[in-house]
C-alpha positions as CSV (number, residue, x, y, z in Angstrom):
1,M,14.8,-24.3,3.7
2,V,13.1,-25.5,7.4
3,P,16.0,-23.9,9.1
4,N,15.5,-20.8,7.0
5,A,11.0,-20.8,7.5
6,L,12.1,-21.6,11.1
7,R,14.6,-18.4,11.6
8,S,12.1,-16.0,9.8
9,L,9.3,-17.4,11.9
10,W,11.7,-17.0,15.6
11,A,12.2,-13.4,14.1
12,E,8.5,-12.6,13.6
13,P,7.7,-9.4,15.5
14,R,4.5,-8.4,16.8
15,P,2.1,-6.1,15.0
16,A,2.4,-2.9,14.7
17,R,-0.7,-2.0,17.5
18,A,-2.9,-4.4,19.4
19,P,-6.7,-3.6,19.7
20,D,-7.6,-2.3,23.3
21,R,-9.7,-3.7,25.7
22,G,-13.0,-3.2,24.9
23,P,-16.7,-4.5,25.7
24,W,-16.6,-7.4,23.9
25,D,-14.0,-9.1,26.2
26,W,-15.9,-8.2,29.5
27,A,-18.9,-9.7,28.1
28,L,-16.7,-12.7,27.4
29,V,-15.4,-12.4,31.1
30,A,-19.0,-12.6,32.1
31,A,-20.3,-15.2,30.1
32,L,-17.6,-17.6,30.8
33,A,-17.9,-16.5,34.4
34,C,-21.7,-17.4,34.4
35,W,-20.8,-20.7,32.7
36,S,-18.4,-21.5,35.4
37,L,-20.9,-20.7,38.5
38,A,-23.6,-22.7,36.5
39,E,-21.0,-25.5,36.0
40,T,-20.2,-24.9,39.9
41,A,-23.8,-25.4,41.2
42,L,-25.3,-28.1,38.8
43,R,-22.5,-30.4,38.6
44,Q,-21.8,-32.8,41.2
45,D,-18.1,-34.6,40.0
46,L,-16.2,-31.3,40.3
47,A,-12.5,-31.1,42.5
48,P,-12.6,-29.3,45.3
49,R,-14.0,-25.4,45.6
50,P,-10.7,-23.6,46.2
51,L,-9.1,-25.5,43.2
52,L,-12.0,-24.7,41.1
53,L,-11.8,-21.1,42.2
54,L,-8.1,-20.9,41.3
55,V,-8.7,-22.3,37.7
56,V,-11.6,-20.0,37.1
57,L,-9.6,-17.1,38.3
58,A,-6.4,-18.9,35.9
59,V,-8.8,-18.6,32.5
60,L,-10.6,-15.8,33.3
61,G,-7.9,-13.1,34.8
62,P,-5.6,-13.4,31.8
63,L,-8.2,-13.0,29.2
64,L,-8.3,-9.0,29.6
65,W,-4.8,-8.6,28.3
66,R,-4.2,-11.4,26.0
67,R,-3.5,-9.1,22.9
68,T,-0.9,-6.3,24.6
69,H,1.1,-9.5,26.8
70,P,0.1,-13.1,25.3
71,L,2.9,-15.0,26.6
72,L,2.3,-13.4,29.8
73,A,-1.5,-14.4,30.0
74,V,-0.4,-17.9,28.5
75,A,2.2,-18.4,31.1
76,V,-0.2,-17.3,34.1
77,C,-3.0,-19.2,32.8
78,F,-1.7,-22.4,32.1
79,G,1.1,-22.0,35.1
80,L,-1.5,-21.8,37.6
81,L,-3.3,-24.7,35.7
82,T,-0.4,-27.1,35.8
83,I,-0.1,-26.4,39.7
84,V,-3.8,-27.1,40.4
85,D,-3.3,-30.7,38.5
86,V,0.2,-31.1,40.4
87,V,-1.9,-30.5,43.5
88,R,-4.6,-33.2,42.5
89,I,-2.5,-35.4,41.5
90,L,-0.4,-35.4,44.7
91,T,-3.4,-35.4,47.3
92,G,-5.6,-38.0,45.0
93,S,-8.0,-35.5,44.9
94,Q,-11.1,-36.8,43.1
95,G,-13.4,-34.6,40.2
96,G,-12.7,-32.7,37.4
97,L,-12.4,-29.4,36.2
98,L,-15.0,-27.1,35.1
99,S,-15.8,-27.0,31.6
100,S,-15.4,-23.5,31.0
101,T,-11.6,-23.8,31.0
102,S,-12.2,-24.4,27.4
103,G,-11.7,-20.7,27.0
104,T,-8.1,-21.9,27.4
105,L,-8.5,-21.8,23.4
106,I,-8.7,-18.6,23.1
107,L,-5.5,-17.9,25.1
108,A,-3.9,-20.2,22.1
109,F,-5.4,-18.1,19.8
110,A,-4.7,-14.7,20.8
111,L,-0.3,-16.3,21.2
112,F,-0.1,-16.8,18.0
113,R,-2.8,-13.6,16.6
114,W,-0.8,-11.1,19.1
115,G,2.8,-12.3,20.3
116,S,5.8,-12.1,18.4
117,G,7.7,-15.5,17.1
118,R,9.6,-15.5,20.0
119,E,6.5,-15.4,22.3
120,A,4.7,-18.0,20.2
121,A,7.0,-20.8,20.6
122,S,7.7,-20.0,24.3
123,G,3.7,-20.1,24.8
124,L,2.9,-23.2,22.5
125,A,5.9,-24.7,24.6
126,V,4.2,-24.0,27.9
127,I,1.0,-25.5,26.2
128,L,2.2,-28.6,25.4
129,L,3.7,-29.3,28.4
130,W,0.7,-28.6,30.6
131,L,-1.4,-31.1,28.7
132,P,0.5,-34.0,29.5
133,V,0.2,-33.1,33.5
134,T,-3.3,-32.5,33.0
135,T,-4.1,-35.6,31.4
136,V,-2.0,-37.8,34.3
137,A,-4.4,-35.4,36.6
138,D,-7.8,-36.5,34.8
139,P,-7.1,-39.7,32.6
140,T,-8.6,-40.0,29.4
141,S,-8.2,-42.0,26.1
142,V,-5.7,-41.8,23.4
143,A,-8.4,-40.0,21.2
144,D,-9.2,-37.8,23.5
145,T,-5.8,-36.9,24.4
146,V,-4.9,-36.3,20.7
147,G,-8.4,-34.4,20.3
148,A,-7.1,-31.9,23.3
149,Y,-3.7,-31.1,21.1
150,A,-5.6,-30.6,17.9
151,F,-7.8,-28.4,19.5
152,F,-4.8,-26.3,21.0
153,L,-3.3,-26.6,17.8
154,F,-6.2,-25.9,15.4
155,A,-6.7,-22.6,18.0
156,A,-3.1,-21.7,17.1
157,A,-3.2,-22.3,13.6
158,L,-6.1,-19.7,12.9
159,G,-4.8,-17.2,14.9
160,A,-1.5,-17.7,12.8
161,A,-3.8,-17.2,9.7
162,L,-5.9,-14.3,10.6
163,R,-2.5,-12.6,11.8
164,Y,-0.7,-13.4,8.1
165,R,-4.0,-12.4,6.2
166,S,-4.0,-9.3,8.2
167,K,-0.4,-8.6,7.5
168,V,-0.9,-9.4,3.8
169,R,-4.1,-7.2,3.5
170,L,-1.4,-4.0,5.4
171,R,1.1,-4.7,2.7
172,D,-1.8,-4.6,-0.2
173,I,-2.6,-0.6,1.5
174,D,1.0,0.1,1.6
175,Q,1.2,-0.7,-1.9
176,A,-1.7,0.9,-3.0
177,K,-0.9,4.4,-1.4
178,A,2.5,4.1,-2.9
179,L,0.6,3.8,-6.6
180,E,-0.9,6.6,-5.2
181,R,1.8,8.7,-4.6
182,E,3.5,8.1,-7.7
183,Q,0.4,8.9,-9.7
184,L,0.1,12.0,-7.9
185,A,3.6,13.0,-8.1
186,R,3.5,12.3,-11.8
187,E,0.5,14.0,-12.6
188,L,2.2,17.1,-10.4
189,H,5.2,16.8,-12.5
190,D,3.5,16.7,-15.9
191,T,0.7,19.5,-15.0
192,V,2.1,21.9,-12.9
193,A,6.2,21.9,-13.8
194,H,5.1,21.8,-17.6
195,H,2.9,25.3,-16.8
196,V,5.8,26.5,-13.9
197,S,8.4,26.1,-16.5
198,G,6.5,28.1,-19.6
199,I,5.9,31.1,-16.8
200,A,9.9,30.9,-15.8
201,I,10.9,31.2,-19.5
202,Q,8.4,33.8,-20.0
203,A,9.3,35.9,-16.7
204,Q,13.3,35.7,-17.9
205,A,12.8,36.9,-21.7
206,G,10.3,39.6,-20.1
207,R,13.3,41.0,-18.0
208,A,15.7,40.7,-21.0
209,I,13.1,42.6,-23.6
210,A,11.8,44.8,-21.2
211,A,13.7,48.2,-21.5
212,S,14.1,48.0,-25.6
213,H,10.8,46.1,-26.4
214,P,8.2,46.9,-23.6
215,E,5.4,46.0,-25.7
216,R,6.7,42.4,-25.8
217,A,7.5,42.3,-22.4
218,I,3.6,43.1,-21.9
219,E,2.7,40.3,-24.2
220,A,5.4,37.9,-22.1
221,L,2.8,39.4,-19.1
222,A,-0.3,38.0,-20.6
223,T,1.4,34.8,-21.3
224,I,2.6,34.1,-17.9
225,E,-1.4,34.6,-16.4
226,D,-2.3,33.0,-18.5
227,A,-0.3,29.7,-17.6
228,A,-0.5,30.9,-13.9
229,T,-4.3,30.5,-14.6
230,R,-4.2,27.2,-15.9
231,T,-1.9,26.0,-13.3
232,L,-4.4,27.3,-10.7
233,T,-6.8,25.2,-12.7
234,E,-5.0,21.8,-13.2
235,L,-4.2,22.0,-9.3
236,R,-7.6,22.8,-8.1
237,A,-8.8,19.7,-10.3
238,I,-6.3,17.6,-8.7
239,V,-7.0,19.1,-5.3
240,G,-10.9,18.2,-5.6
241,V,-10.4,14.8,-6.8
242,L,-7.7,13.9,-3.5
243,R,-10.5,15.6,-1.0
244,A,-13.5,13.7,-2.7
245,T,-14.6,10.7,-0.8
246,E,-15.4,8.2,-3.5
247,D,-12.7,6.0,-5.3
248,T,-11.9,7.7,-8.2
249,E,-9.1,8.7,-10.8
250,F,-7.5,11.7,-11.3
251,A,-9.9,14.2,-13.6
252,P,-10.5,15.5,-15.5
253,Q,-8.0,13.7,-17.7
254,P,-6.9,15.2,-21.0
255,G,-6.7,13.2,-24.1
256,L,-5.5,13.3,-27.7
257,A,-8.0,16.1,-28.3
258,E,-5.9,18.1,-26.3
259,V,-2.5,17.3,-27.7
260,E,-3.3,20.1,-30.5
261,Q,-3.7,23.1,-27.6
262,L,-0.3,22.1,-27.3
263,A,0.9,24.1,-30.3
264,T,1.8,27.5,-29.9
265,E,1.6,29.0,-33.7
266,G,4.7,31.2,-32.8
267,Q,3.5,32.7,-29.7
268,E,6.4,31.1,-27.9
269,R,9.8,29.9,-28.3
270,P,10.6,27.6,-29.2
271,C,7.3,27.1,-31.6
272,V,5.3,24.3,-31.2
273,T,3.9,22.4,-34.0
274,V,1.5,19.2,-33.6
275,L,1.1,16.7,-36.4
276,L,-2.1,14.1,-35.9
277,S,-2.7,11.6,-38.6
278,G,-3.9,7.8,-39.0
279,D,-7.2,6.8,-37.2
280,F,-8.0,7.5,-33.3
281,E,-11.6,5.7,-33.2
282,D,-12.0,3.8,-30.0
283,L,-9.1,4.9,-28.1
284,S,-8.5,3.8,-24.9
285,P,-9.0,6.9,-22.5
286,A,-6.0,5.7,-20.4
287,V,-3.8,6.1,-23.8
288,G,-5.5,9.4,-24.6
289,A,-3.9,10.7,-21.5
290,A,-0.5,9.5,-21.6
291,I,0.1,10.5,-25.2
292,Y,-1.0,14.1,-23.9
293,R,1.4,13.7,-20.8
294,L,4.3,12.5,-22.8
295,A,3.9,15.4,-25.4
296,Q,3.6,17.9,-22.6
297,E,6.3,16.9,-20.5
298,S,8.6,16.1,-24.1
299,I,8.0,20.1,-25.1
300,T,8.9,21.2,-21.3
301,N,12.1,19.7,-21.4
302,A,12.9,21.2,-24.7
303,R,12.0,24.3,-23.4
304,R,14.2,24.0,-20.6
305,H,17.4,21.8,-21.9
306,A,17.6,22.7,-25.8
307,R,19.8,25.4,-26.4
308,H,19.1,27.3,-29.7
309,A,15.8,25.5,-30.7
310,T,13.7,27.1,-32.8
311,E,10.9,24.6,-33.2
312,V,9.8,21.4,-31.7
313,T,7.4,19.1,-33.7
314,V,5.2,16.5,-32.2
315,A,3.6,13.7,-34.2
316,V,1.1,11.3,-33.5
317,I,-0.1,8.5,-35.8
318,G,-2.7,6.0,-34.9
319,D,-2.0,2.4,-36.6
320,T,-4.4,-0.6,-36.6
321,D,-3.2,-1.3,-32.9
322,R,-0.7,1.4,-31.7
323,V,-0.3,4.8,-31.3
324,R,2.9,6.3,-32.3
325,L,4.4,9.2,-30.6
326,T,7.7,11.1,-31.9
327,I,8.4,14.7,-30.7
328,E,11.6,15.9,-31.9
329,D,13.3,19.6,-31.4
330,D,16.1,21.3,-33.8
331,G,18.2,22.4,-30.8
332,S,21.6,21.2,-30.0
333,S,22.0,17.6,-28.3
334,H,21.9,17.9,-24.4
335,A,25.4,18.1,-23.2
336,G,27.6,15.0,-23.8
337,G,24.7,12.9,-25.5
338,R,22.7,12.6,-21.5
339,A,19.1,13.0,-20.8
340,P,18.2,15.4,-18.9
341,A,18.5,15.0,-15.1
342,G,15.2,14.8,-12.7
343,Y,12.2,12.2,-12.8
344,G,10.4,13.4,-16.4
345,L,11.9,10.9,-18.3
346,V,11.3,8.4,-15.6
347,G,8.0,9.7,-15.2
348,M,7.4,9.1,-19.1
349,Q,9.3,5.7,-19.1
350,E,7.0,4.4,-16.5
351,R,3.6,5.5,-17.9
352,A,4.6,4.3,-21.1
353,S,5.3,0.6,-19.4
354,L,2.2,0.6,-17.5
355,L,0.0,0.8,-20.6
356,G,2.5,-1.9,-22.0
357,G,4.2,0.3,-24.6
358,T,7.2,1.6,-25.3
359,F,9.4,4.5,-24.7
360,H,13.0,5.6,-26.3
361,A,14.6,8.9,-25.8
362,G,18.0,10.5,-27.0
363,P,19.9,12.6,-29.2
364,A,18.3,12.7,-32.8
365,A,20.6,11.4,-36.0
366,T,21.3,14.7,-37.0
367,R,20.8,17.2,-34.4
368,G,18.5,18.3,-31.3
369,W,16.3,15.6,-28.9
370,R,14.2,12.7,-29.9
371,V,11.4,11.0,-27.9
372,E,9.7,7.8,-29.2
373,A,6.7,5.9,-28.0
374,A,4.3,3.4,-28.9
375,L,1.2,2.4,-27.1
376,P,-1.5,0.0,-28.0
377,R,-4.8,1.2,-28.6
378,T,-6.4,-0.7,-26.1
379,G,-4.2,-0.3,-23.2
380,V,-5.2,0.0,-19.6
381,P,-3.2,0.7,-16.7
382,R,-1.4,-2.7,-15.3
């Protein structure tokens, strides 16, 4: 477990895009510069001025590119600080460094926030190698030494925590986008595909009978016009929701009341009969919409794939705790008893599963195709 975790950390890439240098970065550098000048003017127990100038440059300069080049910033900063401390040790220079060197904690934070796994490990090694050197240059108690290590480790841990928090947030956003795309694809398939399938079937029928029965061809054209109008209406509704600024579901959502409108009353072949029975009071809107979409898609599949079908029966029964939907046609079974290809059955299975229901589709006992779904009355999308 531990070796795997270390390998995963080592292979961790940089975040996709680090923020650009902004006004706050310059304000931070200006504040630390003012702090350094104030310390130099007020304190007497400091190292020689040339060494202090090198320390200020080592700390302030890398802060401006700590996000874009975190390892280089750490290497330059702590490398120069190590050189300063070595010079102080070899020359026996008296006096301490500026307190503004605490800005190096920001570099430790940035290293783990914006660096890759390799950069973070390498940069941390540079920091941990500098700490013993500066402890020799400025002898401190064991408690102060432990505190120094703790501060740098805390800054690194904070950077890593914010990094992974951001990573989880981006992952949640990607999952939400994927869910929205799936929902949009399902809505487009169940609405537009249904109407366009009807348009194609009527156009084929109209072309076949145009020469012998022109009056029936005119009826087919009227049906095509009505289906095209409904398709445009539903497309505009979906596009309107996509353009809306507020977070909302796809609207308007059809419900159980619209299931009866799927009946054709002999106007099209195959004829669609809708039977509703049972109690439908207090039915969840999501369940009503799912029942409508399942029935709509099943009718579309019957028109496309049920050979020689003359009738499609849609039965909806409201039980005490569930709503049961059955769609059956009297056509020939699909080739080899196999389900029609495409995303229709996949989408129907997903709709039922998201509401905690069950779904089954396959050849009927005698002939034709049978679709069965059972959804809890109070189901909500999961």
